[in-house]
TORSE-701658 format. One record per atom (N, C-alpha, C): residue number from 1; residue in one letter; chain; atom name; x, y, z. Coordinates in nm, 2 decimals. Layout:
<recs>
+-----+--------+--------+-------+--------+--------+--------+
! num ! residu ! chaine ! atome !      x !      y !      z !
+-----+--------+--------+-------+--------+--------+--------+
! NUM !      a !      A !    CA !      X !      Y !      Z !
...
+-----+--------+--------+-------+--------+--------+--------+
</recs>
This chain:
<recs>
+-----+--------+--------+-------+--------+--------+--------+
! num ! residu ! chaine ! atome !      x !      y !      z !
+-----+--------+--------+-------+--------+--------+--------+
!   1 !      m !      A !     N !   0.09 !  -0.12 !   0.00 !
!   1 !      m !      A !    CA !   0.00 !   0.00 !   0.00 !
!   1 !      m !      A !     C !   0.09 !   0.12 !   0.00 !
!   2 !      p !      A !     N !   0.06 !   0.22 !  -0.09 !
!   2 !      p !      A !    CA !   0.14 !   0.34 !  -0.09 !
!   2 !      p !      A !     C !   0.13 !   0.42 !   0.04 !
!   3 !      p !      A !     N !   0.24 !   0.49 !   0.08 !
!   3 !      p !      A !    CA !   0.24 !   0.56 !   0.21 !
!   3 !      p !      A !     C !   0.12 !   0.66 !   0.22 !
!   4 !      r !      A !     N !   0.10 !   0.73 !   0.11 !
!   4 !      r !      A !    CA !  -0.01 !   0.84 !   0.12 !
!   4 !      r !      A !     C !  -0.15 !   0.77 !   0.14 !
!   5 !      l !      A !     N !  -0.17 !   0.66 !   0.08 !
!   5 !      l !      A !    CA !  -0.30 !   0.59 !   0.10 !
!   5 !      l !      A !     C !  -0.31 !   0.54 !   0.24 !
!   6 !      r !      A !     N !  -0.20 !   0.48 !   0.29 !
!   6 !      r !      A !    CA !  -0.19 !   0.43 !   0.43 !
!   6 !      r !      A !     C !  -0.22 !   0.54 !   0.53 !
!   7 !      k !      A !     N !  -0.17 !   0.66 !   0.50 !
!   7 !      k !      A !    CA !  -0.19 !   0.77 !   0.60 !
!   7 !      k !      A !     C !  -0.34 !   0.82 !   0.59 !
!   8 !      l !      A !     N !  -0.39 !   0.82 !   0.47 !
!   8 !      l !      A !    CA !  -0.53 !   0.86 !   0.46 !
!   8 !      l !      A !     C !  -0.62 !   0.76 !   0.53 !
!   9 !      v !      A !     N !  -0.60 !   0.63 !   0.51 !
!   9 !      v !      A !    CA !  -0.68 !   0.53 !   0.58 !
!   9 !      v !      A !     C !  -0.66 !   0.53 !   0.73 !
!  10 !      g !      A !     N !  -0.54 !   0.55 !   0.77 !
!  10 !      g !      A !    CA !  -0.51 !   0.56 !   0.92 !
!  10 !      g !      A !     C !  -0.58 !   0.69 !   0.98 !
!  11 !      t !      A !     N !  -0.58 !   0.80 !   0.91 !
!  11 !      t !      A !    CA !  -0.65 !   0.92 !   0.96 !
!  11 !      t !      A !     C !  -0.80 !   0.89 !   0.98 !
!  12 !      v !      A !     N !  -0.86 !   0.83 !   0.88 !
!  12 !      v !      A !    CA !  -1.00 !   0.80 !   0.88 !
!  12 !      v !      A !     C !  -1.03 !   0.71 !   1.00 !
!  13 !      l !      A !     N !  -0.94 !   0.60 !   1.02 !
!  13 !      l !      A !    CA !  -0.96 !   0.51 !   1.13 !
!  13 !      l !      A !     C !  -0.95 !   0.58 !   1.26 !
!  14 !      i !      A !     N !  -0.86 !   0.67 !   1.28 !
!  14 !      i !      A !    CA !  -0.84 !   0.74 !   1.41 !
!  14 !      i !      A !     C !  -0.96 !   0.83 !   1.43 !
!  15 !      i !      A !     N !  -1.01 !   0.90 !   1.33 !
!  15 !      i !      A !    CA !  -1.13 !   0.98 !   1.35 !
!  15 !      i !      A !     C !  -1.25 !   0.89 !   1.39 !
!  16 !      v !      A !     N !  -1.27 !   0.78 !   1.32 !
!  16 !      v !      A !    CA !  -1.38 !   0.69 !   1.36 !
!  16 !      v !      A !     C !  -1.36 !   0.64 !   1.50 !
!  17 !      l !      A !     N !  -1.24 !   0.60 !   1.53 !
!  17 !      l !      A !    CA !  -1.21 !   0.54 !   1.67 !
!  17 !      l !      A !     C !  -1.24 !   0.64 !   1.77 !
!  18 !      v !      A !     N !  -1.20 !   0.77 !   1.76 !
!  18 !      v !      A !    CA !  -1.23 !   0.87 !   1.86 !
!  18 !      v !      A !     C !  -1.38 !   0.90 !   1.87 !
!  19 !      v !      A !     N !  -1.45 !   0.91 !   1.76 !
!  19 !      v !      A !    CA !  -1.59 !   0.95 !   1.77 !
!  19 !      v !      A !     C !  -1.67 !   0.83 !   1.83 !
!  20 !      v !      A !     N !  -1.65 !   0.71 !   1.78 !
!  20 !      v !      A !    CA !  -1.72 !   0.59 !   1.84 !
!  20 !      v !      A !     C !  -1.68 !   0.57 !   1.98 !
!  21 !      y !      A !     N !  -1.55 !   0.58 !   2.02 !
!  21 !      y !      A !    CA !  -1.51 !   0.55 !   2.15 !
!  21 !      y !      A !     C !  -1.57 !   0.66 !   2.25 !
!  22 !      a !      A !     N !  -1.57 !   0.78 !   2.21 !
!  22 !      a !      A !    CA !  -1.63 !   0.89 !   2.29 !
!  22 !      a !      A !     C !  -1.78 !   0.86 !   2.32 !
!  23 !      l !      A !     N !  -1.85 !   0.83 !   2.21 !
!  23 !      l !      A !    CA !  -1.99 !   0.80 !   2.23 !
!  23 !      l !      A !     C !  -2.02 !   0.68 !   2.32 !
!  24 !      v !      A !     N !  -1.94 !   0.57 !   2.30 !
!  24 !      v !      A !    CA !  -1.96 !   0.45 !   2.38 !
!  24 !      v !      A !     C !  -1.92 !   0.48 !   2.53 !
!  25 !      a !      A !     N !  -1.81 !   0.55 !   2.55 !
!  25 !      a !      A !    CA !  -1.77 !   0.58 !   2.69 !
!  25 !      a !      A !     C !  -1.87 !   0.67 !   2.76 !
!  26 !      t !      A !     N !  -1.92 !   0.77 !   2.69 !
!  26 !      t !      A !    CA !  -2.02 !   0.86 !   2.75 !
!  26 !      t !      A !     C !  -2.15 !   0.79 !   2.78 !
!  27 !      t !      A !     N !  -2.19 !   0.70 !   2.68 !
!  27 !      t !      A !    CA !  -2.32 !   0.63 !   2.70 !
!  27 !      t !      A !     C !  -2.31 !   0.53 !   2.82 !
!  28 !      v !      A !     N !  -2.20 !   0.46 !   2.83 !
!  28 !      v !      A !    CA !  -2.18 !   0.37 !   2.95 !
!  28 !      v !      A !     C !  -2.17 !   0.45 !   3.08 !
!  29 !      a !      A !     N !  -2.11 !   0.56 !   3.08 !
!  29 !      a !      A !    CA !  -2.10 !   0.64 !   3.20 !
!  29 !      a !      A !     C !  -2.24 !   0.69 !   3.24 !
!  30 !      s !      A !     N !  -2.32 !   0.74 !   3.14 !
!  30 !      s !      A !    CA !  -2.45 !   0.79 !   3.17 !
!  30 !      s !      A !     C !  -2.54 !   0.68 !   3.22 !
!  31 !      a !      A !     N !  -2.53 !   0.56 !   3.17 !
!  31 !      a !      A !    CA !  -2.61 !   0.45 !   3.21 !
!  31 !      a !      A !     C !  -2.57 !   0.38 !   3.34 !
!  32 !      t !      A !     N !  -2.45 !   0.39 !   3.38 !
!  32 !      t !      A !    CA !  -2.40 !   0.31 !   3.50 !
!  32 !      t !      A !     C !  -2.35 !   0.40 !   3.61 !
!  33 !      l !      A !     N !  -2.31 !   0.52 !   3.59 !
!  33 !      l !      A !    CA !  -2.25 !   0.60 !   3.69 !
!  33 !      l !      A !     C !  -2.34 !   0.71 !   3.74 !
!  34 !      g !      A !     N !  -2.47 !   0.71 !   3.72 !
!  34 !      g !      A !    CA !  -2.56 !   0.81 !   3.76 !
!  34 !      g !      A !     C !  -2.55 !   0.85 !   3.91 !
!  35 !      q !      A !     N !  -2.55 !   0.75 !   3.99 !
!  35 !      q !      A !    CA !  -2.56 !   0.78 !   4.14 !
!  35 !      q !      A !     C !  -2.43 !   0.75 !   4.21 !
!  36 !      s !      A !     N !  -2.32 !   0.74 !   4.13 !
!  36 !      s !      A !    CA !  -2.19 !   0.71 !   4.19 !
!  36 !      s !      A !     C !  -2.13 !   0.83 !   4.25 !
!  37 !      p !      A !     N !  -2.04 !   0.82 !   4.34 !
!  37 !      p !      A !    CA !  -1.97 !   0.94 !   4.40 !
!  37 !      p !      A !     C !  -1.87 !   1.00 !   4.29 !
!  38 !      w !      A !     N !  -1.82 !   1.12 !   4.32 !
!  38 !      w !      A !    CA !  -1.74 !   1.19 !   4.23 !
!  38 !      w !      A !     C !  -1.61 !   1.12 !   4.20 !
!  39 !      w !      A !     N !  -1.55 !   1.05 !   4.30 !
!  39 !      w !      A !    CA !  -1.42 !   0.98 !   4.27 !
!  39 !      w !      A !     C !  -1.44 !   0.86 !   4.18 !
!  40 !      i !      A !     N !  -1.55 !   0.80 !   4.17 !
!  40 !      i !      A !    CA !  -1.57 !   0.69 !   4.08 !
!  40 !      i !      A !     C !  -1.58 !   0.75 !   3.93 !
!  41 !      h !      A !     N !  -1.64 !   0.87 !   3.92 !
!  41 !      h !      A !    CA !  -1.65 !   0.94 !   3.79 !
!  41 !      h !      A !     C !  -1.51 !   0.97 !   3.75 !
!  42 !      l !      A !     N !  -1.43 !   1.03 !   3.84 !
!  42 !      l !      A !    CA !  -1.29 !   1.07 !   3.82 !
!  42 !      l !      A !     C !  -1.21 !   0.95 !   3.77 !
!  43 !      i !      A !     N !  -1.21 !   0.83 !   3.83 !
!  43 !      i !      A !    CA !  -1.14 !   0.72 !   3.79 !
!  43 !      i !      A !     C !  -1.19 !   0.66 !   3.66 !
!  44 !      y !      A !     N !  -1.32 !   0.66 !   3.64 !
!  44 !      y !      A !    CA !  -1.37 !   0.61 !   3.51 !
!  44 !      y !      A !     C !  -1.33 !   0.70 !   3.39 !
!  45 !      f !      A !     N !  -1.34 !   0.83 !   3.41 !
!  45 !      f !      A !    CA !  -1.31 !   0.91 !   3.30 !
!  45 !      f !      A !     C !  -1.16 !   0.93 !   3.28 !
!  46 !      l !      A !     N !  -1.08 !   0.91 !   3.38 !
!  46 !      l !      A !    CA !  -0.93 !   0.91 !   3.37 !
!  46 !      l !      A !     C !  -0.89 !   0.79 !   3.29 !
!  47 !      f !      A !     N !  -0.94 !   0.67 !   3.32 !
!  47 !      f !      A !    CA !  -0.90 !   0.55 !   3.24 !
!  47 !      f !      A !     C !  -0.96 !   0.55 !   3.10 !
!  48 !      t !      A !     N !  -1.09 !   0.59 !   3.09 !
!  48 !      t !      A !    CA !  -1.14 !   0.59 !   2.95 !
!  48 !      t !      A !     C !  -1.08 !   0.70 !   2.87 !
!  49 !      g !      A !     N !  -1.04 !   0.80 !   2.93 !
!  49 !      g !      A !    CA !  -0.98 !   0.91 !   2.85 !
!  49 !      g !      A !     C !  -0.84 !   0.88 !   2.81 !
!  50 !      l !      A !     N !  -0.77 !   0.79 !   2.88 !
!  50 !      l !      A !    CA !  -0.64 !   0.75 !   2.83 !
!  50 !      l !      A !     C !  -0.64 !   0.62 !   2.75 !
!  51 !      f !      A !     N !  -0.74 !   0.53 !   2.76 !
!  51 !      f !      A !    CA !  -0.74 !   0.40 !   2.70 !
!  51 !      f !      A !     C !  -0.75 !   0.41 !   2.55 !
!  52 !      w !      A !     N !  -0.81 !   0.51 !   2.49 !
!  52 !      w !      A !    CA !  -0.82 !   0.52 !   2.35 !
!  52 !      w !      A !     C !  -0.69 !   0.54 !   2.28 !
!  53 !      i !      A !     N !  -0.59 !   0.58 !   2.36 !
!  53 !      i !      A !    CA !  -0.46 !   0.61 !   2.30 !
!  53 !      i !      A !     C !  -0.39 !   0.49 !   2.26 !
!  54 !      l !      A !     N !  -0.41 !   0.37 !   2.32 !
!  54 !      l !      A !    CA !  -0.34 !   0.25 !   2.28 !
!  54 !      l !      A !     C !  -0.38 !   0.21 !   2.14 !
!  55 !      p !      A !     N !  -0.50 !   0.20 !   2.10 !
!  55 !      p !      A !    CA !  -0.53 !   0.16 !   1.96 !
!  55 !      p !      A !     C !  -0.48 !   0.27 !   1.86 !
!  56 !      a !      A !     N !  -0.49 !   0.40 !   1.91 !
!  56 !      a !      A !    CA !  -0.45 !   0.51 !   1.82 !
!  56 !      a !      A !     C !  -0.30 !   0.50 !   1.79 !
!  57 !      m !      A !     N !  -0.22 !   0.46 !   1.90 !
!  57 !      m !      A !    CA !  -0.08 !   0.44 !   1.88 !
!  57 !      m !      A !     C !  -0.05 !   0.33 !   1.78 !
!  58 !      l !      A !     N !  -0.12 !   0.22 !   1.78 !
!  58 !      l !      A !    CA !  -0.10 !   0.11 !   1.69 !
!  58 !      l !      A !     C !  -0.13 !   0.16 !   1.55 !
!  59 !      i !      A !     N !  -0.24 !   0.24 !   1.53 !
!  59 !      i !      A !    CA !  -0.27 !   0.29 !   1.40 !
!  59 !      i !      A !     C !  -0.16 !   0.38 !   1.35 !
!  60 !      i !      A !     N !  -0.12 !   0.47 !   1.43 !
!  60 !      i !      A !    CA !  -0.01 !   0.56 !   1.39 !
!  60 !      i !      A !     C !   0.12 !   0.49 !   1.36 !
!  61 !      k !      A !     N !   0.15 !   0.39 !   1.43 !
!  61 !      k !      A !    CA !   0.27 !   0.31 !   1.40 !
!  61 !      k !      A !     C !   0.25 !   0.24 !   1.27 !
!  62 !      w !      A !     N !   0.14 !   0.19 !   1.24 !
!  62 !      w !      A !    CA !   0.11 !   0.13 !   1.11 !
!  62 !      w !      A !     C !   0.12 !   0.23 !   0.99 !
!  63 !      m !      A !     N !   0.07 !   0.35 !   1.02 !
!  63 !      m !      A !    CA !   0.07 !   0.46 !   0.92 !
!  63 !      m !      A !     C !   0.21 !   0.50 !   0.88 !
!  64 !      e !      A !     N !   0.30 !   0.49 !   0.98 !
!  64 !      e !      A !    CA !   0.44 !   0.54 !   0.96 !
!  64 !      e !      A !     C !   0.54 !   0.44 !   0.90 !
!  65 !      k !      A !     N !   0.49 !   0.32 !   0.87 !
!  65 !      k !      A !    CA !   0.58 !   0.22 !   0.81 !
!  65 !      k !      A !     C !   0.63 !   0.27 !   0.68 !
!  66 !      p !      A !     N !   0.75 !   0.25 !   0.65 !
!  66 !      p !      A !    CA !   0.81 !   0.29 !   0.52 !
!  66 !      p !      A !     C !   0.74 !   0.21 !   0.41 !
!  67 !      g !      A !     N !   0.73 !   0.27 !   0.29 !
!  67 !      g !      A !    CA !   0.68 !   0.21 !   0.17 !
!  67 !      g !      A !     C !   0.78 !   0.11 !   0.12 !
!  68 !      r !      A !     N !   0.73 !   0.03 !   0.03 !
!  68 !      r !      A !    CA !   0.81 !  -0.08 !  -0.03 !
!  68 !      r !      A !     C !   0.91 !  -0.02 !  -0.13 !
+-----+--------+--------+-------+--------+--------+--------+
</recs>
């Protein structure tokens, strides 16, 4: 795959990942954390806010591979 096409596909994947992940994380939080104390919210959003970085790092690593 040419590097320019790989970067385009990777960019689209990261955008989809961020949007879908944000919607899912917020929906789960709204459905399950309604009556929880503030520190549970803090822990949940801390972990979910950082967890999306792992798949994004893999996509970026794939995007930056040199071409053939």
